[in-house]
C-alpha positions, 0 to 999 in steps of 0.5 A: 095935823091931819093931811086932808089929801090922804082922805076922801069924803063920803056921805050917808043919811047921817051926813059926811065922814072922812075915809082914808083914800087908800081904804077899800071900806067906806063910810059905814065901816068908818062909823062902825069902827068908831062906834064899836072900838071894844076888843081891838080885833075884827069879826072872825076871818072865816065869817068874813070870807063866808060872807064874801062867798055869799056876795059872789054867788049873789053877783053871779046870779044877778048878772045871769038874770040881768038885774045888774050889768054883766060887767059889774057882776063880773067885777064883783065876782073877781073882787070877791076872789081877790078878797078870798085870797087874803089880798084885802084882809087889813080892810076888815076892821069892824070889831067883833063885838058890835050892835046891829045884828051884824049890819056893820060887818055886812057893810064892811064886806059890801064896801070892800067888794064895791071899791075893789070892783070900782078899781077893777073897772078903772074908777076911783074908790068911793065913786059908787056910781060905778059899783054901789055897795048896796044897789049892786053888791047887796042887791036882793039881800039883807044882813038878816039873811046874809049873816046867818047863812054865812055863819052856817057856811063858816061853821060846817067845815070846822064842825067836820074838822073837829069831828075828824079830830075826835075820831082820831083821838078815839082811835088813840084811846082805843089803842091804849085800851088794847095796850093796857088790857092786862094791866091791873090798877086800883079803881077809885070812886070819889077819890077813894080806893074802890075796886081793881080795874084793868087800866085798858078798861078806863081808856075804853070808857074814855074812847066811848065818850069821845065817840059820842062827841064825834057822832053828835057833832057829825049829826048836827050838820044836818040842821046847819045846812038850812039857809034863809038866803032870799028871806031878806029882812024878816024872812018874808022875802020882800024885795027878793024875787023867788027865782033869785032866792032859789038860784042863789041857794043853788049857786052857793051850794055848788060853790061851797060843796056843803049840801046847803038847802033853802029853808022851807020857812026862812022866817024861822032861820032869820029869828031863831038861833037855836041851831047854833045853841045846839051846836055850841051845846055839843061842843060844850059836851065834848069840852066836858069830856076832854076836861074830865079825861085830861083831869084824870091824866093829871091826877093819876100822873101826880107826884110822881113820888108824892102823888099817885104816880101810875100814869107817866105823861110825856115830858114836853118841856121843862116845868119850873124856873126854880125847881130843877128837874120838875116836869108838869102835865102842861098838855093836859092843862092846855086841854083843860083850859081850852075846855073851860073856855069852850064851856064859857063860850057856850054860856055866851051863845045861850044868852045871846040866842035867848035874847033875840026879840021878835023877828030878829036876833041883835046878838048874832055877832056874839054867837058867831064870835063865841061859836067859831072860837070854840070850834077853832080851839077844840080843833087845835087842842084835840090833836095836840092832846092826842099827839103830845099826851095820849100817844106817848102815855105809859104806865108805871106798872109797879106803882099800879101793883103797889097801890093795889096791893096796899089797898083793902079793896078786895073786901068787896069780893070777900063780902059775897062769901063772908057778909058785908060787916065781916068784910068791912072789919077785914078791910079795916084790919088790912089797912091798919096792918098794911097786910094784903086782905087775902093774908088777913083772911087766911090768918083768920081762917075765914075762907079756904085756900081754894076760895081765897085763890078763886075769889080774891084774885084782882082779875076776878073783880074786873068781870061781871058776876060773883068773884070766883064763882066760875073758878070753883068746883 
């Protein structure tokens, strides 16, 4: 049996609903809680806190401009500070997956701030005569300008963090490029023996890919700084004075330090979500590179006896509950699975953005959830991959040399002197007999010793030009 004394009754245009007496949220949040009981987790905390920052900036401006009493504005600001400190986190209860373009999340924030402000002014939660969630906290705002603005504020710091983490990963890969600059290993294409390469060269290629990811993400911030706050419902700015719109943008820029600016066409930022698709796509590109690199590490470290066994990845934990001594490449696997999730999230962002209709996108909450998750996943996975896999990675140089010697890949160098068909025959013979290619060439007397020494040395194949041409008189 429900104890009615532990609830308060609130009213909206649909009727009445019971709200727990100690709840800082109100009737709109209660209805949304029941309507969207989907994932069991609330909207992303970074998004909620960004929305609280928007409310704080709006309250300060409205108080200064005299559109709400100064005492109410100050109570709202202080209540926002309490929420930003995490004091009321348990009262963010609207599910991350919701209809309504984020209105329920906006109202969850409005009600929490209002009830905390009421409490600060000595009133009782739910007595909205003192501080009203819409008339005071949401004054001159709409979900449709608050939500996209807050999402940008939530995304930009994570984008900067990830860019820094990718820069650090790039440096670690470049260090491996230097460390393994003189180690020859067998290059492979389509998983088959190809040409000799320097192990450092492959790490240099990885570093270049990561550098592109870092730079692309850094540049994406420029378009995220444009906000539509003050545009209200459809971007026309109805019910929001221009002096408020410019002042609240300036205030929010100072509060966040993010270089925000008011869009010169707020309707664009209200209805079009392509900037988030762009950002998500760049995260996908970074995830693709991370998946490729981590996959290469796993493949080249496979075995170690029954596989390729050229890379030795750091052992970070026991690998099996039934096979003693087995150690698995779990950090590379973690990086791979994280990348797969980011790639999947990009599909969600793409579909959600494309499904917007006319003057608003109803699926912005899905965009926010997927994008923020991808940013956090990569921001955590990249440094773990760097610290627990890349930094401690070593090479089995003997195995590298053995695999290279057993291959017939030097036939490509011989082709420049003997022709493709003859070189192909030599490669087949070397593979069949297990002899080094230069020994087969020597036995057949097809090249002079000087030519063999100059052209069939693996280091020669790692450079531009005809192998050995610079070494022969």
